N, C-alpha and C positions, 0 to 999 in steps of 0.2 A: 753363749747365746743359744745354746742347744734347745732351751725351752721357750725362747721368745716367740710370741705369736701376736699378730696384730690383725684385727678384723678389717677386711676390705669392704668396699661398697656393696658387693654382692653377698656378703656374709661368709665367704670362704676365709680360711686362716692362712696367713703367711707363716711358714716354719723356717727354722734355721737354714735348711737347704735352699729355700727361696732367696734368703738373704745372701747366701754364698753365690748363687747365680747372678743376682743383682749386682753384687760387688765386682764380680768378674766382668760383667757387661759395662759397668761404670769405668773400669780400667781400660777396656777396649771394646767398644760397641760393635766392632767388626768381627769379633770372635765368632767362630762357627759353633754350632751346637756340639760338634765333635770335639773342638778345642776346649769348650767349657766342661764337657763331660770328662775329658782327660785330666784337666786341672783339678777338678773337684773329686774325681774318682767315682763317678756314677755312670749309668748307661745313657747313651745319646737320647733314647726314647724318653727317659725321665726328664732330661733337660727340655726337650721339645714340648712335652706335656705340661710341664710347670710354666714355661714361658708362655705357652698358649693360654693357660688359665690366668696368668697375670695380665696378659694383654686383654683378654675378655673382661676381666674385672677392672680394667683401666688402672691397675697398679703401675704397669709399664704402659705409657701413653704413646710411645714411639721411639725411634732411634734417630739420633741426630749427630751433627758434626759440630765441634766446638770451634767457632771461628774467631779470629781477631779482626773485628770490624774496622778498626783504625787502619789496618793494612789493606783494607778493601775500599778505602776512601771515605768511610763514615767516621769523621773526626769529632763530631759533636754528639754527645749523649745528653739528652734532656730529661729532667724529671718534671712532670707537669701535673699540677693539682687542678681539679675541676670541681666546680659547684654546679649541680644539676637542679633545675626547678621542676616541680611537679613530681609525678610518680612514674617518670619515664627513664629511670636510672638504667634498667636492663637494656632498653632500646638503644640508649646512647652508648653504653658499654659494648654492645654487640657491634655497633657501627664502628667504634674506635678499634675494636679487636680485629676488624677486617682490613685495616689500613696497613699497607706494606711496611712503613717505617716503625710501627708500634711493636715493641718487644714484649711488653707486659701491661696488663690492666688489672687493677685491684680495687675492690670496694674497701673503703676505709672509714674509720670513725673520726670524729672531730669536726672542725669547721668546713671541711671539704668532703665530698662524696666519693671521689675517684682519684687515684693516682695512676699515672701511666709513665712508662719508660719508653723513650723513642730515640732513634738514631738518625743523624742527618749528615750529608756530605758538606754542607756549608750553611752559613747563617741565613742566606736567602731562602733556602729550602725550609729551614725551621720557621722563619717568618711567615712564609706562605702556609705552612702547616697550621700554625697557631691561629692565623686569620680564618682558615677553613674550619677549624674546630670551633672557634667563637661564632661562626656563622651557622653552626648546626642548631637545629631546633632543640630547645630545652637546656642548652649550655648557657649558664648565667655568667660564669667568671672562670678565668684560668690564672694560675700563677706558675711561672716557669723558672726553673733553676737549671743551670748548665754545669755538668760535672767537669771539674778542672783536671782531675786525675782519676783514673780507674785503678783502685787498689786491688779489688777483687771483683770478678764478674763471672760467676759460675753457679748455676742453679743445681748442680750435681753434688749435693752434700753427701758425705760418706754415711752409709747406714751400717 
């Protein structure tokens, strides 16, 4: 992968070294710049500079903790399809994205306009949520499915 380059939003190029840094952070986001530099065999300043550039270009959007939500009491994962009327899709999506229980919001093709993934502690919480969403302006219809088993839940695909 020494020649692999991908153009980012700001036009800068990701190089093989950037991918090495990203892979190291994916294994352990708590790694210090010094640890990353030692593992890859480069200067700490180089790691610092490259991570800063990737943050500025929004290639790296942040650093997070991989949680097991079921162990935190969120035993229900819902996949919710929405039909939105009119030209207010972005307004509705922005409102949905700001709700605590919502993990993901996607524009989709097909009979529905939006799909969202949300987590709940119990069915009463899910029921209240669906009724609140249906009461939102421009939300025409929802279809909800509940995940019976989570086989894989990790947005951190290897690069």
